[in-house]
PASEBA-1860 file (N, C-alpha, C; in nm, 3 decimals):
! residues 141
1> MEYLKTAF> 2.807/-2.342/-19.863/2.833/-2.483/-19.856/2.722/-2.548/-19.774 ~ 2.685/-2.665/-19.822/2.592/-2.749/-19.747/2.652/-2.887/-19.735 ~ 2.616/-2.959/-19.629/2.667/-3.095/-19.612/2.562/-3.182/-19.545 ~ 2.578/-3.311/-19.567/2.488/-3.411/-19.511/2.570/-3.528/-19.462 ~ 2.544/-3.573/-19.340/2.614/-3.689/-19.283/2.571/-3.814/-19.358 ~ 2.668/-3.900/-19.388/2.641/-4.028/-19.455/2.695/-4.140/-19.366 ~ 2.682/-4.262/-19.410/2.729/-4.376/-19.331/2.881/-4.374/-19.312 ~ 2.956/-4.318/-19.408/3.102/-4.322/-19.402/3.167/-4.185/-19.388
9> GYQVRLET> 3.089/-4.079/-19.383/3.145/-3.945/-19.376/3.040/-3.841/-19.408 ~ 3.065/-3.764/-19.516/2.976/-3.652/-19.549/2.968/-3.632/-19.700 ~ 2.852/-3.589/-19.745/2.834/-3.541/-19.881/2.828/-3.389/-19.870 ~ 2.906/-3.321/-19.954/2.923/-3.176/-19.943/2.895/-3.111/-20.077 ~ 2.825/-2.997/-20.074/2.806/-2.918/-20.195/2.864/-2.779/-20.173 ~ 2.963/-2.744/-20.252/3.024/-2.612/-20.246/2.949/-2.518/-20.340 ~ 2.945/-2.392/-20.302/2.869/-2.291/-20.377/2.961/-2.205/-20.464 ~ 2.902/-2.132/-20.555/2.973/-2.039/-20.642/3.060/-1.945/-20.559
17> GEEIHKTL> 3.187/-1.933/-20.599/3.280/-1.841/-20.533/3.362/-1.903/-20.421 ~ 3.323/-2.020/-20.375/3.399/-2.083/-20.266/3.528/-2.145/-20.320 ~ 3.635/-2.133/-20.241/3.762/-2.195/-20.275/3.764/-2.333/-20.209 ~ 3.799/-2.435/-20.285/3.787/-2.573/-20.240/3.866/-2.601/-20.113 ~ 3.997/-2.570/-20.112/4.081/-2.602/-19.995/4.032/-2.532/-19.869 ~ 4.005/-2.403/-19.882/3.961/-2.323/-19.767/3.831/-2.380/-19.710 ~ 3.737/-2.411/-19.797/3.607/-2.460/-19.753/3.620/-2.598/-19.687 ~ 3.697/-2.688/-19.748/3.711/-2.822/-19.690/3.788/-2.817/-19.558
25> SELMDVLN> 3.890/-2.732/-19.549/3.965/-2.719/-19.424/3.877/-2.663/-19.312 ~ 3.796/-2.562/-19.345/3.703/-2.507/-19.245/3.600/-2.611/-19.204 ~ 3.554/-2.692/-19.298/3.457/-2.796/-19.267/3.518/-2.901/-19.174 ~ 3.647/-2.931/-19.191/3.714/-3.024/-19.100/3.704/-2.974/-18.957 ~ 3.720/-2.842/-18.938/3.706/-2.784/-18.803/3.563/-2.797/-18.752 ~ 3.468/-2.758/-18.835/3.327/-2.762/-18.795/3.285/-2.904/-18.754 ~ 3.328/-3.003/-18.831/3.287/-3.141/-18.808/3.383/-3.218/-18.719 ~ 3.492/-3.153/-18.679/3.597/-3.216/-18.598/3.653/-3.341/-18.667
33> LQGGIAMG> 3.673/-3.334/-18.798/3.735/-3.444/-18.872/3.885/-3.444/-18.846 ~ 3.939/-3.559/-18.811/4.081/-3.571/-18.784/4.161/-3.606/-18.909 ~ 4.094/-3.664/-19.005/4.158/-3.703/-19.130/4.057/-3.772/-19.219 ~ 4.097/-3.795/-19.342/4.005/-3.864/-19.432/4.044/-3.852/-19.577 ~ 3.948/-3.886/-19.660/3.964/-3.883/-19.805/3.859/-3.790/-19.863 ~ 3.899/-3.709/-19.962/3.806/-3.620/-20.031/3.803/-3.655/-20.179 ~ 3.683/-3.661/-20.236/3.665/-3.687/-20.379/3.559/-3.591/-20.429 ~ 3.581/-3.532/-20.547/3.482/-3.437/-20.594/3.481/-3.415/-20.743
41> IGALSSYS> 3.373/-3.350/-20.786/3.353/-3.307/-20.924/3.286/-3.170/-20.919 ~ 3.278/-3.103/-21.033/3.209/-2.975/-21.034/3.252/-2.886/-21.148 ~ 3.248/-2.755/-21.123/3.284/-2.655/-21.223/3.364/-2.545/-21.155 ~ 3.466/-2.495/-21.227/3.556/-2.395/-21.172/3.557/-2.268/-21.257 ~ 3.577/-2.155/-21.191/3.594/-2.028/-21.263/3.742/-1.996/-21.279 ~ 3.826/-2.048/-21.190/3.971/-2.035/-21.200/4.034/-2.145/-21.116 ~ 4.160/-2.175/-21.146/4.227/-2.282/-21.074/4.378/-2.271/-21.094 ~ 4.451/-2.333/-21.005/4.597/-2.338/-21.012/4.641/-2.483/-20.996
49> LGYYDIHK> 4.722/-2.529/-21.091/4.772/-2.666/-21.088/4.923/-2.666/-21.076 ~ 4.976/-2.776/-21.025/5.120/-2.785/-21.011/5.174/-2.923/-21.038 ~ 5.303/-2.924/-21.065/5.379/-3.048/-21.085/5.501/-3.039/-20.994 ~ 5.525/-3.142/-20.914/5.640/-3.140/-20.823/5.764/-3.191/-20.895 ~ 5.863/-3.102/-20.907/5.991/-3.138/-20.968/6.077/-3.201/-20.860 ~ 6.092/-3.331/-20.867/6.162/-3.408/-20.763/6.309/-3.368/-20.752 ~ 6.370/-3.325/-20.862/6.512/-3.289/-20.861/6.535/-3.151/-20.799 ~ 6.449/-3.057/-20.833/6.461/-2.921/-20.778/6.394/-2.909/-20.641
57> KEYIRKDY> 6.313/-3.011/-20.606/6.238/-3.012/-20.480/6.149/-2.888/-20.466 ~ 6.077/-2.861/-20.576/5.983/-2.750/-20.576/5.872/-2.775/-20.677 ~ 5.760/-2.708/-20.656/5.648/-2.719/-20.748/5.663/-2.622/-20.864 ~ 5.627/-2.667/-20.982/5.607/-2.580/-21.097/5.457/-2.552/-21.095 ~ 5.419/-2.427/-21.088/5.279/-2.389/-21.071/5.230/-2.307/-21.189 ~ 5.108/-2.338/-21.235/5.045/-2.260/-21.341/4.904/-2.221/-21.296 ~ 4.871/-2.093/-21.317/4.740/-2.040/-21.282/4.656/-2.026/-21.408 ~ 4.528/-2.062/-21.399/4.437/-2.054/-21.512/4.314/-1.974/-21.470
65> NEEAELVS> 4.284/-1.871/-21.546/4.167/-1.789/-21.521/4.067/-1.817/-21.632 ~ 4.004/-1.934/-21.622/3.909/-1.977/-21.724/3.806/-2.072/-21.662 ~ 3.690/-2.076/-21.724/3.587/-2.171/-21.683/3.634/-2.312/-21.719 ~ 3.610/-2.407/-21.631/3.651/-2.545/-21.657/3.565/-2.641/-21.577 ~ 3.552/-2.761/-21.630/3.488/-2.869/-21.557/3.591/-2.930/-21.463 ~ 3.552/-2.951/-21.340/3.635/-3.027/-21.247/3.596/-3.173/-21.269 ~ 3.671/-3.239/-21.357/3.640/-3.375/-21.400/3.658/-3.473/-21.286 ~ 3.765/-3.454/-21.211/3.794/-3.543/-21.099/3.887/-3.471/-21.002
73> CIGNLAHK> 3.859/-3.485/-20.875/3.943/-3.428/-20.771/3.949/-3.529/-20.658 ~ 4.069/-3.563/-20.616/4.084/-3.661/-20.509/4.203/-3.626/-20.424 ~ 4.197/-3.658/-20.298/4.308/-3.631/-20.208/4.276/-3.670/-20.067 ~ 4.356/-3.619/-19.973/4.333/-3.653/-19.834/4.322/-3.529/-19.748 ~ 4.265/-3.549/-19.632/4.246/-3.444/-19.533/4.335/-3.478/-19.415 ~ 4.415/-3.382/-19.369/4.511/-3.412/-19.264/4.545/-3.286/-19.184 ~ 4.627/-3.305/-19.082/4.679/-3.196/-19.000/4.822/-3.166/-19.042 ~ 4.857/-3.038/-19.045/4.996/-2.997/-19.063/5.020/-2.888/-18.960
81> GDSKIAHL> 5.095/-2.922/-18.857/5.111/-2.830/-18.745/4.976/-2.807/-18.680 ~ 4.939/-2.681/-18.664/4.810/-2.647/-18.602/4.697/-2.634/-18.703 ~ 4.728/-2.655/-18.831/4.627/-2.635/-18.936/4.573/-2.768/-18.987 ~ 4.450/-2.762/-19.036/4.391/-2.875/-19.106/4.394/-2.841/-19.254 ~ 4.442/-2.937/-19.334/4.460/-2.907/-19.476/4.402/-3.018/-19.565 ~ 4.363/-2.976/-19.683/4.321/-3.069/-19.788/4.434/-3.075/-19.890 ~ 4.488/-3.194/-19.913/4.591/-3.214/-20.015/4.521/-3.281/-20.133 ~ 4.508/-3.207/-20.243/4.423/-3.251/-20.354/4.498/-3.254/-20.487
89> HATVSNVN> 4.460/-3.347/-20.570/4.503/-3.352/-20.710/4.376/-3.346/-20.794 ~ 4.388/-3.290/-20.914/4.268/-3.270/-20.996/4.297/-3.288/-21.144 ~ 4.192/-3.325/-21.215/4.189/-3.321/-21.360/4.076/-3.227/-21.398 ~ 4.108/-3.131/-21.485/4.007/-3.034/-21.531/4.000/-3.039/-21.683 ~ 3.886/-2.996/-21.736/3.864/-2.993/-21.880/3.814/-2.854/-21.918 ~ 3.878/-2.793/-22.019/3.838/-2.659/-22.061/3.726/-2.666/-22.167 ~ 3.689/-2.552/-22.221/3.579/-2.542/-22.317/3.605/-2.626/-22.442 ~ 3.732/-2.650/-22.475/3.767/-2.733/-22.590/3.780/-2.881/-22.554
97> METRGGHL> 3.744/-2.912/-22.432/3.752/-3.048/-22.378/3.895/-3.101/-22.376 ~ 3.989/-3.009/-22.356/4.129/-3.045/-22.336/4.150/-3.056/-22.185 ~ 4.217/-3.162/-22.143/4.235/-3.182/-22.001/4.373/-3.139/-21.953 ~ 4.375/-3.098/-21.828/4.497/-3.066/-21.756/4.486/-3.133/-21.620 ~ 4.599/-3.164/-21.561/4.592/-3.226/-21.430/4.717/-3.201/-21.349 ~ 4.707/-3.224/-21.221/4.820/-3.212/-21.131/4.775/-3.180/-20.990 ~ 4.872/-3.137/-20.911/4.844/-3.094/-20.774/4.753/-2.971/-20.782 ~ 4.643/-2.971/-20.708/4.552/-2.857/-20.708/4.592/-2.762/-20.596
105> FEGIISAT> 4.644/-2.645/-20.635/4.679/-2.542/-20.537/4.557/-2.461/-20.497 ~ 4.472/-2.431/-20.596/4.353/-2.350/-20.570/4.248/-2.381/-20.674 ~ 4.123/-2.383/-20.631/4.011/-2.402/-20.722/3.892/-2.322/-20.673 ~ 3.845/-2.229/-20.755/3.728/-2.147/-20.721/3.607/-2.205/-20.793 ~ 3.505/-2.238/-20.718/3.384/-2.299/-20.773/3.306/-2.196/-20.855 ~ 3.258/-2.239/-20.973/3.171/-2.150/-21.052/3.025/-2.190/-21.033 ~ 2.984/-2.306/-21.080/2.843/-2.347/-21.068/2.821/-2.427/-20.940 ~ 2.900/-2.533/-20.922/2.886/-2.618/-20.803/3.010/-2.704/-20.787
113> GEFSLIDS> 3.028/-2.752/-20.669/3.131/-2.850/-20.639/3.067/-2.956/-20.551 ~ 3.071/-3.081/-20.594/3.008/-3.190/-20.519/3.116/-3.284/-20.470 ~ 3.131/-3.292/-20.339/3.239/-3.369/-20.277/3.185/-3.474/-20.183 ~ 3.253/-3.587/-20.180/3.229/-3.690/-20.080/3.351/-3.694/-19.990 ~ 3.329/-3.686/-19.859/3.437/-3.695/-19.762/3.421/-3.825/-19.685 ~ 3.526/-3.904/-19.683/3.527/-4.026/-19.603/3.604/-3.996/-19.476 ~ 3.540/-4.013/-19.362/3.599/-3.985/-19.232/3.687/-4.102/-19.191 ~ 3.817/-4.077/-19.172/3.910/-4.184/-19.135/3.894/-4.228/-18.990
121> KVMFKRLD> 3.836/-4.141/-18.907/3.823/-4.166/-18.763/3.960/-4.175/-18.695 ~ 4.065/-4.141/-18.769/4.203/-4.143/-18.720/4.269/-4.012/-18.763 ~ 4.354/-3.955/-18.678/4.422/-3.832/-18.715/4.534/-3.861/-18.814 ~ 4.529/-3.795/-18.928/4.639/-3.799/-19.025/4.723/-3.674/-19.001 ~ 4.855/-3.692/-18.994/4.946/-3.578/-18.978/5.042/-3.573/-19.095 ~ 5.087/-3.452/-19.126/5.188/-3.432/-19.228/5.318/-3.395/-19.160 ~ 5.427/-3.447/-19.214/5.559/-3.417/-19.161/5.594/-3.270/-19.186 ~ 5.668/-3.210/-19.097/5.707/-3.070/-19.110/5.841/-3.052/-19.179
129> GDAALPLL> 5.912/-3.162/-19.212/6.047/-3.156/-19.265/6.064/-3.077/-19.392 ~ 6.003/-3.119/-19.500/6.019/-3.055/-19.631/5.897/-2.967/-19.656 ~ 5.919/-2.835/-19.656/5.807/-2.741/-19.671/5.734/-2.760/-19.803 ~ 5.807/-2.797/-19.909/5.745/-2.811/-20.041/5.665/-2.940/-20.053 ~ 5.707/-3.043/-19.983/5.643/-3.174/-19.998/5.627/-3.241/-19.861 ~ 5.532/-3.191/-19.780/5.511/-3.248/-19.647/5.435/-3.382/-19.655 ~ 5.508/-3.490/-19.643/5.452/-3.624/-19.658/5.362/-3.661/-19.540 ~ 5.274/-3.756/-19.563/5.193/-3.809/-19.453/5.282/-3.882/-19.355
137> NLTDK> 5.261/-3.858/-19.229/5.335/-3.927/-19.123/5.246/-4.039/-19.073 ~ 5.276/-4.161/-19.111/5.193/-4.275/-19.070/5.257/-4.357/-18.959 ~ 5.372/-4.313/-18.908/5.437/-4.386/-18.800/5.413/-4.323/-18.663 ~ 5.385/-4.192/-18.661/5.361/-4.120/-18.535/5.213/-4.124/-18.502 ~ 5.175/-4.224/-18.427/5.033/-4.240/-18.395/5.005/-4.174/-18.265
END
């Protein structure tokens, strides 16, 4: 991974084999980011997407072991307990240019991942109440 400071945050390039969440969370530590927004594009060798079933209060998760374009990835960077996490949603396109989308559980970079991180300069926290859906806590400043 390489990164460059910008006027509003950082431009980041992920390398082949890096997992998006792990790399962005580690970068939050390195840069001491308290919160922010992540946006990215790139290429994946495998990925896991999910849909949150509001009635069952659980994610339906599907794993894909295929090359795909990361057409769009967006989410936020926050704290949950003692950890820093990236909460991301993504749209991917396979070799047939069929798209899939949802909550991104995991994404392994194949060729490259190009991300823009906007530094909020404010700590974002996630609530600890619902393990499946830890919402942003915007009242506890």
